[in-house]
KEBA-288081 format. One line per 10 residues: number of its first residue (from 1); their letters; for each residue x negated, y, z of N, C-alpha, C, O. Coordinates in pm, 1 decimal, padded with zeros to 6 digits. Layout:
BEGIN
NUM = A = X,Y,Z,X,Y,Z,X,Y,Z,X,Y,Z | ...
***
This chain:
BEGIN
1 = MSAEELALAL = -02739.1,01978.5,-00680.4,-02647.0,01908.6,-00768.7,-02534.9,02003.6,-00809.0,-02494.0,02091.0,-00732.6 | -02487.7,01984.1,-00928.3,-02376.8,02066.3,-00976.6,-02245.0,02011.2,-00921.6,-02239.1,01899.0,-00871.2 | -02140.9,02091.6,-00932.3,-02009.5,02048.1,-00883.9,-01961.9,01927.1,-00961.6,-01895.7,01839.9,-00905.4 | -01993.9,01920.2,-01088.9,-01951.7,01804.8,-01168.9,-02022.3,01678.0,-01123.0,-01959.8,01572.2,-01114.9 | -02150.9,01686.8,-01093.1,-02224.9,01570.8,-01043.8,-02171.2,01526.1,-00906.7,-02160.8,01406.8,-00878.2 | -02137.8,01624.3,-00823.8,-02081.1,01591.2,-00692.8,-01944.1,01526.1,-00707.4,-01911.0,01433.8,-00633.0 | -01864.8,01573.5,-00802.6,-01733.5,01513.3,-00826.4,-01749.0,01371.1,-00880.5,-01671.6,01282.1,-00845.1 | -01848.4,01349.9,-00965.9,-01875.0,01214.1,-01015.1,-01916.8,01122.0,-00900.7,-01877.5,01005.5,-00896.5 | -01996.5,01175.0,-00808.1,-02037.8,01096.4,-00691.3,-01915.8,01062.8,-00605.4,-01907.1,00953.0,-00550.4 | -01822.3,01156.4,-00593.8,-01700.0,01131.4,-00518.1,-01616.1,01022.1,-00582.7,-01566.6,00932.7,-00514.1
11 = VAAITAELAA = -01600.0,01028.9,-00713.7,-01525.0,00925.9,-00786.3,-01593.0,00790.0,-00770.3,-01525.8,00688.7,-00750.5 | -01726.0,00787.7,-00778.9,-01799.9,00661.8,-00763.2,-01782.1,00605.8,-00622.2,-01767.8,00484.8,-00604.5 | -01782.9,00693.7,-00522.0,-01766.1,00647.9,-00383.5,-01626.1,00591.3,-00361.0,-01610.2,00490.5,-00292.1 | -01526.0,00654.8,-00418.2,-01389.4,00603.8,-00401.7,-01372.6,00472.2,-00476.9,-01303.7,00382.0,-00429.3 | -01434.6,00460.5,-00593.0,-01430.5,00335.1,-00668.2,-01497.6,00223.0,-00588.8,-01449.6,00109.7,-00587.3 | -01609.5,00255.7,-00522.5,-01677.1,00156.7,-00437.7,-01588.7,00118.1,-00319.8,-01587.3,00002.3,-00278.0 | -01515.5,00214.4,-00266.7,-01424.3,00186.0,-00156.2,-01312.5,00091.5,-00201.1,-01274.8,-00000.2,-00128.1 | -01260.3,00114.7,-00321.2,-01156.5,00025.1,-00374.9,-01210.4,-00116.2,-00393.6,-01141.9,-00213.8,-00362.9 | -01332.7,-00127.1,-00443.7,-01393.8,-00259.3,-00462.4,-01414.5,-00328.7,-00327.7,-01393.3,-00449.3,-00315.7 | -01455.8,-00252.7,-00227.2,-01476.2,-00309.8,-00094.0,-01343.1,-00354.6,-00033.6,-01336.3,-00458.0,00032.7
21 = LAAEDADAIT = -01237.7,-00276.7,-00056.6,-01105.4,-00317.2,-00008.0,-01060.2,-00446.0,-00075.5,-01003.4,-00534.0,-00010.8 | -01085.4,-00456.7,-00205.0,-01046.3,-00577.5,-00278.1,-01124.4,-00698.7,-00229.3,-01071.2,-00809.5,-00224.1 | -01252.4,-00677.1,-00193.2,-01336.6,-00786.3,-00145.2,-01314.4,-00816.1,00002.3,-01364.3,-00916.4,00053.2 | -01240.1,-00730.4,00071.4,-01214.4,-00743.3,00215.0,-01344.2,-00748.3,00295.1,-01356.2,-00825.3,00390.4 | -01441.7,-00665.3,00255.6,-01571.8,-00656.9,00321.7,-01572.4,-00533.9,00411.9,-01581.2,-00421.0,00363.7 | -01563.0,-00556.0,00541.6,-01550.6,-00444.5,00636.6,-01672.3,-00352.9,00635.0,-01658.2,-00230.9,00642.8 | -01791.8,-00411.0,00624.9,-01913.2,-00327.9,00622.7,-01917.6,-00241.5,00497.3,-01953.3,-00123.9,00503.8 | -01881.6,-00299.3,00383.9,-01880.3,-00223.7,00259.3,-01773.9,-00114.1,00261.9,-01794.7,-00005.4,00207.9 | -01660.6,-00142.8,00324.5,-01555.3,-00041.6,00337.4,-01606.7,00075.0,00421.3,-01585.4,00191.1,00386.4 | -01673.7,00044.3,00531.1,-01727.9,00149.0,00618.4,-01830.9,00233.7,00544.6,-01828.5,00356.5,00553.2
31 = RATAEKTAAL = -01921.9,00167.9,00471.8,-02024.3,00241.5,00395.1,-01961.5,00328.9,00288.0,-01996.8,00445.9,00273.4 | -01868.0,00271.5,00213.4,-01805.8,00346.0,00103.6,-01724.2,00464.2,00156.3,-01722.1,00570.6,00094.6 | -01658.1,00445.9,00268.7,-01581.2,00555.9,00327.3,-01674.2,00667.3,00373.8,-01642.8,00785.2,00356.8 | -01787.8,00631.5,00432.2,-01885.8,00732.8,00474.1,-01941.8,00807.4,00353.1,-01959.0,00929.2,00357.3 | -01970.3,00733.7,00245.1,-02019.0,00797.5,00122.2,-01913.5,00890.5,00063.3,-01945.5,00999.1,00015.1 | -01789.1,00847.7,00067.5,-01679.9,00930.2,00015.7,-01667.9,01059.6,00096.0,-01652.9,01167.8,00039.4 | -01674.5,01047.1,00226.5,-01663.8,01164.3,00313.4,-01779.5,01260.7,00289.2,-01759.2,01382.0,00284.0 | -01901.4,01207.0,00274.3,-02018.8,01291.9,00249.0,-02008.8,01359.7,00112.8,-02041.1,01477.7,00099.4 | -01964.3,01285.5,00012.3,-01950.3,01343.2,-00122.3,-01844.3,01452.4,-00123.9,-01861.6,01555.5,-00189.0 | -01736.1,01430.2,-00053.4,-01629.8,01530.4,-00046.6,-01677.9,01656.7,00025.4,-01647.7,01768.1,-00017.3
41 = AALQAAVADG = -01752.2,01639.1,00133.8,-01805.1,01754.9,00207.1,-01902.8,01833.5,00120.7,-01900.7,01956.6,00121.2 | -01988.6,01763.6,00046.5,-02084.2,01831.6,-00041.2,-02012.7,01906.1,-00152.6,-02051.5,02017.6,-00187.8 | -01908.7,01845.5,-00208.4,-01832.1,01910.5,-00314.4,-01758.5,02032.7,-00260.5,-01753.9,02136.4,-00326.7 | -01701.6,02021.5,-00142.1,-01633.6,02136.2,-00081.1,-01731.8,02250.8,-00056.3,-01697.5,02367.0,-00077.7 | -01853.0,02219.3,-00011.6,-01954.4,02322.6,00011.7,-01994.5,02389.9,-00119.2,-02013.1,02511.5,-00123.3 | -02007.9,02311.2,-00226.3,-02044.4,02367.5,-00356.3,-01935.8,02460.5,-00408.6,-01965.3,02567.3,-00462.4 | -01810.5,02419.9,-00392.8,-01698.9,02503.6,-00438.3,-01689.8,02630.0,-00352.3,-01658.7,02737.7,-00403.2 | -01716.7,02616.9,-00222.4,-01715.3,02734.3,-00134.6,-01826.2,02832.7,-00172.5,-01812.2,02953.4,-00152.5 | -01936.3,02780.6,-00227.3,-02046.7,02866.9,-00271.2,-02021.0,02928.7,-00407.8,-02103.6,03005.4,-00457.3 | -01908.7,02896.6,-00468.8,-01871.6,02960.3,-00594.3,-01877.2,02872.5,-00717.6,-01854.3,02921.0,-00828.4
51 = ARPPRDLLEQ = -01907.1,02745.0,-00701.5,-01910.2,02654.8,-00817.3,-01767.1,02631.3,-00866.4,-01672.2,02627.0,-00788.1 | -01755.2,02616.5,-00996.2,-01624.1,02592.2,-01056.9,-01587.9,02445.1,-01037.7,-01663.1,02357.4,-01080.3 | -01474.2,02416.7,-00974.6,-01437.7,02276.2,-00951.7,-01395.4,02207.2,-01081.2,-01315.1,02261.7,-01156.9 | -01448.6,02088.4,-01107.2,-01409.2,02012.3,-01226.3,-01272.0,01947.7,-01204.4,-01261.8,01842.6,-01141.1 | -01168.8,02009.9,-01255.9,-01030.4,01967.4,-01229.5,-01004.0,01823.0,-01270.1,-00941.6,01747.7,-01195.5 | -01051.7,01784.1,-01388.7,-01021.1,01648.5,-01436.1,-01079.6,01542.0,-01344.1,-01015.0,01440.7,-01317.6 | -01202.1,01564.3,-01295.2,-01262.5,01467.1,-01204.0,-01195.8,01469.9,-01067.0,-01182.5,01366.6,-01001.4 | -01154.6,01587.6,-01024.9,-01084.9,01596.7,-00896.1,-00948.9,01528.3,-00901.3,-00906.4,01466.6,-00803.6 | -00880.9,01539.1,-01014.5,-00753.1,01469.7,-01029.9,-00772.7,01318.9,-01030.3,-00693.5,01244.1,-00972.9 | -00880.1,01275.5,-01096.5,-00911.0,01132.5,-01098.2,-00943.7,01084.7,-00956.1,-00898.8,00978.0,-00914.5
61 = ARDLNGEAVL = -01021.1,01163.1,-00883.0,-01056.0,01127.9,-00745.1,-00930.6,01122.5,-00657.6,-00916.6,01033.6,-00573.7 | -00839.9,01218.1,-00677.8,-00715.3,01219.2,-00600.3,-00633.8,01093.5,-00626.8,-00582.4,01031.3,-00533.8 | -00622.2,01056.1,-00754.5,-00544.8,00936.6,-00789.9,-00608.9,00809.8,-00732.6,-00539.6,00723.1,-00679.4 | -00741.3,00800.1,-00744.0,-00810.9,00683.3,-00689.3,-00797.4,00677.9,-00537.9,-00778.2,00570.7,-00480.4 | -00807.4,00793.2,-00473.7,-00795.5,00796.3,-00328.1,-00653.8,00757.1,-00285.0,-00636.9,00689.3,-00183.6 | -00552.4,00798.8,-00360.7,-00415.8,00756.7,-00331.3,-00400.6,00606.4,-00340.4,-00332.2,00544.8,-00258.6 | -00464.4,00547.6,-00440.0,-00460.7,00401.9,-00453.4,-00533.0,00334.9,-00336.5,-00487.5,00232.5,-00285.4 | -00645.3,00392.9,-00294.5,-00719.5,00337.5,-00180.8,-00636.0,00343.8,-00053.1,-00637.5,00250.2,00026.9 | -00564.2,00452.2,-00034.1,-00478.5,00465.7,00083.6,-00370.0,00357.8,00081.3,-00344.1,00293.5,00183.0 | -00307.2,00338.2,-00033.9,-00202.6,00236.5,-00044.0,-00256.8,00096.6,-00017.7,-00193.5,00016.9,00051.7
71 = RSRAKLLTVE = -00373.5,00067.2,-00073.0,-00432.7,-00065.4,-00050.4,-00469.8,-00086.5,00095.6,-00448.7,-00194.5,00150.6 | -00525.0,00016.7,00158.1,-00563.7,00000.2,00298.2,-00440.7,-00016.9,00387.2,-00444.5,-00094.1,00483.1 | -00332.9,00053.2,00357.1,-00209.2,00034.8,00434.2,-00152.2,-00104.9,00413.5,-00103.5,-00167.0,00508.0 | -00158.3,-00154.0,00290.9,-00110.2,-00289.7,00264.3,-00194.0,-00391.9,00340.3,-00139.9,-00488.4,00394.4 | -00324.9,-00371.7,00344.8,-00411.8,-00462.5,00420.9,-00377.5,-00456.9,00569.1,-00374.5,-00559.7,00636.7 | -00351.7,-00336.9,00619.0,-00317.3,-00321.2,00759.8,-00188.9,-00396.4,00793.2,-00180.9,-00463.4,00896.2 | -00088.5,-00385.4,00706.5,00036.9,-00456.9,00730.0,00016.3,-00607.6,00726.8,00075.4,-00680.5,00806.5 | -00067.1,-00654.2,00635.1,-00095.5,-00797.4,00626.2,-00164.1,-00846.2,00753.1,-00129.3,-00951.7,00806.2 | -00261.0,-00770.0,00801.4,-00332.2,-00809.2,00923.4,-00237.6,-00808.1,01042.7,-00242.7,-00897.7,01126.9 | -00151.2,-00707.1,01050.3,-00055.3,-00702.7,01160.6,00037.9,-00823.3,01157.8,00070.4,-00878.9,01262.8
81 = RRLAALRPTP = 00081.0,-00864.2,01038.8,00167.5,-00982.3,01028.2,00093.5,-01108.4,01070.8,00149.5,-01194.2,01139.1 | -00032.8,-01118.9,01030.0,-00111.9,-01235.9,01068.5,-00130.9,-01241.5,01219.4,-00120.4,-01347.8,01280.7 | -00159.0,-01126.1,01278.4,-00176.4,-01122.4,01423.6,-00046.2,-01155.3,01496.3,-00047.5,-01223.6,01598.8 | 00064.4,-01107.5,01444.0,00193.8,-01137.2,01505.8,00222.5,-01287.2,01500.3,00282.0,-01342.7,01592.7 | 00180.6,-01351.9,01393.1,00202.9,-01496.5,01380.7,00117.5,-01574.3,01480.1,00153.3,-01685.6,01518.6 | 00005.4,-01517.1,01521.8,-00083.3,-01585.6,01615.1,-00044.4,-01563.9,01761.2,-00088.6,-01638.1,01849.0 | 00037.8,-01462.8,01787.2,00080.1,-01436.3,01924.8,00166.4,-01550.9,01974.7,00249.3,-01603.6,01900.5 | 00147.2,-01589.2,02099.6,00233.4,-01696.2,02153.3,00375.0,-01644.2,02170.1,00397.7,-01525.9,02195.6 | 00469.1,-01735.4,02155.2,00608.9,-01696.0,02173.9,00633.8,-01675.0,02323.1,00576.6,-01746.0,02405.9 | 00716.2,-01580.8,02357.1,00742.9,-01556.5,02499.9,00815.4,-01675.3,02562.2,00902.0,-01737.1,02500.2
91 = MPAREALVYG = 00778.9,-01704.6,02682.9,00841.9,-01815.7,02754.4,00976.2,-01769.0,02808.9,00986.3,-01659.0,02863.2 | 01079.2,-01851.7,02794.9,01209.7,-01812.7,02851.7,01202.0,-01814.4,03004.0,01129.8,-01894.3,03063.6 | 01276.9,-01726.1,03064.0,01280.2,-01720.6,03210.7,01343.0,-01848.1,03264.8,01445.2,-01895.4,03215.0 | 01280.5,-01901.6,03366.1,01333.5,-02024.6,03426.4,01429.2,-01988.8,03538.6,01410.8,-01891.0,03611.1 | 01530.6,-02070.3,03550.0,01624.8,-02050.8,03660.1,01559.5,-02097.7,03789.4,01475.4,-02187.6,03790.2 | 01599.9,-02035.3,03896.3,01547.0,-02073.8,04026.1,01590.8,-02216.3,04059.0,01702.5,-02257.2,04027.2 | 01503.7,-02288.8,04121.1,01532.6,-02425.6,04160.4,01619.6,-02423.0,04286.4,01578.6,-02370.4,04389.9 | 01738.4,-02479.7,04276.8,01833.2,-02477.3,04388.6,01871.4,-02619.9,04423.2,01897.4,-02701.5,04334.8 | 01874.8,-02649.6,04552.7,01912.8,-02781.1,04598.4,02050.4,-02772.1,04661.0,02066.8,-02702.4,04761.2 | 02146.3,-02837.4,04608.1,02280.7,-02840.1,04665.8,02359.8,-02714.8,04631.2,02310.9,-02622.1,04566.6
101 = RNGRWA = 02486.2,-02716.7,04678.1,02575.9,-02606.9,04649.6,02533.3,-02475.8,04712.3,02540.4,-02371.2,04647.7 | 02489.8,-02479.5,04835.8,02456.2,-02357.3,04907.8,02306.4,-02324.6,04902.6,02260.9,-02233.7,04972.2 | 02232.1,-02395.3,04823.6,02089.9,-02367.5,04811.1,02003.4,-02438.6,04912.4,01882.6,-02415.5,04918.7 | 02063.5,-02524.2,04990.9,01988.3,-02599.5,05091.6,01981.0,-02744.8,05048.6,02046.8,-02788.8,04954.3 | 01900.6,-02815.2,05120.1,01892.0,-02959.0,05094.7,02026.4,-03022.9,05120.9,02098.4,-02984.0,05212.9 | 02058.5,-03118.3,05041.8,02187.9,-03184.9,05057.0,02197.7,-03266.5,05181.9,02301.2,-03328.0,05207.5
***
């Protein structure tokens, strides 16, 4: 594959990741992230072998990936808030039970 085809595959993988984030589908997010990582590794190998990197597609991939990062962080904050709402409230410490002034039975 050419560097341009690999860059297109990277853009497609990041777009799929954004769609999976929007759908809140954990399996699709995992698949799309794996595809993105594989596409990026293949593109890096092609560029290391001397292929000319397609700047416009790489810039598009960078922008899409930035959006994916922001969306995933927003989802993480939402989940953390939901989990915090489900946590039980801490019980206040109870005072020791004392009988009478000196702590003995009256």
